[in-house]
N, C-alpha and C positions, 0 to 999 in steps of 0.2 A: 532130790528135785534141785533142779538148779533155780536160782531167783526168778530169775525171767521166765519161765515156766511157773513157778510158786503163783505169781501177778497175773499169768493168761489167766491160769485154773481159778483164780478170785474173781478173777473180773466174768467169766463165762458165768460163774456163780449168783454175781450180782446180775447179771444179766435174765438169767432165770428167776430171779425176785429172791436167791439165798443171799442170808446177809455174811458176808466175812468173821467177822467177832459179835460178841453178845457183849455190851457196854454195859456196866455197874449205872445204876442211877446214879451217883455219885462223879461218874467220870461224865455221865452226859450233863449236868447241872456246872463243871468245873465248865464244859467247854460251851455248854450255854452262855455263861458270865462273859467269859470271855471275847466270845464273838458280838456278843451286845453291846459290848466297851466298844470294838473295831467299828460296828455298824456307827455307833455315834458317832463315834471321831472321824467317821466319812460322811456321814450325815453333816457335822458339822463342817468340816470344807466346801462340800456342794454348795449350802447355803451360805458361804461370806466369801467364796475366794474367785474371783476371774480365773481359769483357767484356761490352757491352750486345748482348742478341739480336740488333740489325741491326748492328755490328758483327762479331761470330761468325761470323755467316751471310757479308758478303762476307771473312772471314777464310777460311773452308773455302772459297769459291769462287775463292779467288785461289789456295790450296793444290789445288787439283784442277787448275787451268789449269797453274799450273808445271808440276806432274809429268807434263800431257797434253804440256804443250811440250817437254820432258825426253825423253820417248820418243820424239816424232816427230823432234826431233835424231838421236836415237839409230838410228834407222831409216835416215835419212839418209845418217849416216856409215858405216851400215854398206853401201847403196846405192853408196859413193864407196869405201869397201876391194873390195866385189865388181870394179867397172870398172877402178880403176887397177891399171896393166900392172906385173905385177912383173918384174924385169931379174934 
């Protein structure tokens, strides 16, 4: 299977609610830390500087995307906690 065909197949799986990869809790935690740091830096820029219209729009879209990504990571982490057997 070619790379482009694999990407299309993965996209179709996502559209059906099937996820491509099972991430570990550690991987999700590391991603959350990195995205949280980036979000704080973007919010700091948003608070303090006057930006041109196009830069402000781009920054606002990045902030929304980062918040969405963090929310999705939280949901995945909750799923892992629900599935993880307790001893």
